[in-house]
C-alpha positions, 0 to 999 in steps of 0.5 A: 741926367736920369733916363725916362720912360719916354718911348719905352715899350711896357706891357701892362696885363690887366691894363683895362681894369681899374688899377690898370687904367690908372697905371696905364695913364701914369705910364703914358704921362711919362711917355711910355708906349703901353702894350695891353693884352685883353682877354675879350674881343674888344676893350671894355667901354670904361677903358679910357685909353683905347684910342690913345696913339701910345696904347697897343691893345691885343684882344683875345689873349688868354694869359693862362695859355702859355702859347698865347702869352709867348705869341703876345710878347713876341710882337712887342718891340724892344720890351723894356718893362712888364707890369702884371696886374691881371688877377682875381679874388675869391673868399670862402671858408676853407671847408667850402673851397672846391678843388676847381676854385683853388685851381682857378685862383692859382691860375688867375694869379700865380700862373699868369704872373709866371707865364708873363714874367717868363715871356718878358724875361726871355725877351729881355735876355735875348735883347740884352735889356736890363729891364723891369718886371713888376708883379702884384701880390697882396697883404694877405700874401705877405701877412699870411694870417690875413689869409683866413677866410680866403685861403686860395687867394692868399696861397696864390698871392704868396706864390707871386711873392715867392716867385718875385723874390726868387726871380730877382735873385736869379736875374740880378747878374743880368740887371733885370730888376723884379719887384712886387707891390702888396696892396691892402684894399684898393679904392676901386668902384667895385670895392666900394660897391662890395663894402659900402659901409667901409671907411674909404679913406683908409684904403689905397688910392689907385693913383698912389698905387699907380705911382709906386708901380710906375716908379718900380717899372722906370729907369729911375729905379736903379737898385730896388729888386726882390722887394715886396712893397707894402701899400697898406694906406691907413688899413 
């Protein structure tokens, strides 16, 4: 009988966001215990699982701060999986990208993914857990020509893709499976507001993305590692 996520501890960074809420909801449906780091002093009002008995919120956690990341992961018991949804987006012509803006994209997307992956891997190696790590790159991080007009973002997401594959290769003997999803445009309220004239039916639903992520983080995924899963919908 296939093992399930029931009772397993999973970190979900960015768990209070639009995609994060969908992922946390799907993991809870499967019986997981979700540990959600939050950069602020309280959870945003729109997060529907703040009072859920299987959601452990930790506030004022800066995921670009190595010490805070290590401290957060140190208090997660029996870590099984770590899902890294935290990130950001910026678009600008290359000649208008300031050095600080480029650094911010690398910090927000690549650095946070590295620090959280490293902390999760340290925990899994220490406990001997053949766990799961799921990152989020982007279509522009795989199909680099789509990075035109968003060079800093594409570079940071390409770094996430590279780290994912390299970590998967490094950890395969330990049984730790490392994968990433690569969405095109997610159907979120923010994206609808920013692009009101777009055909939303061509975008990737949050439910579809959450389902893919939950599978990669589950014991049901017994062989996929080093995979960059395109979630392009009809885009």
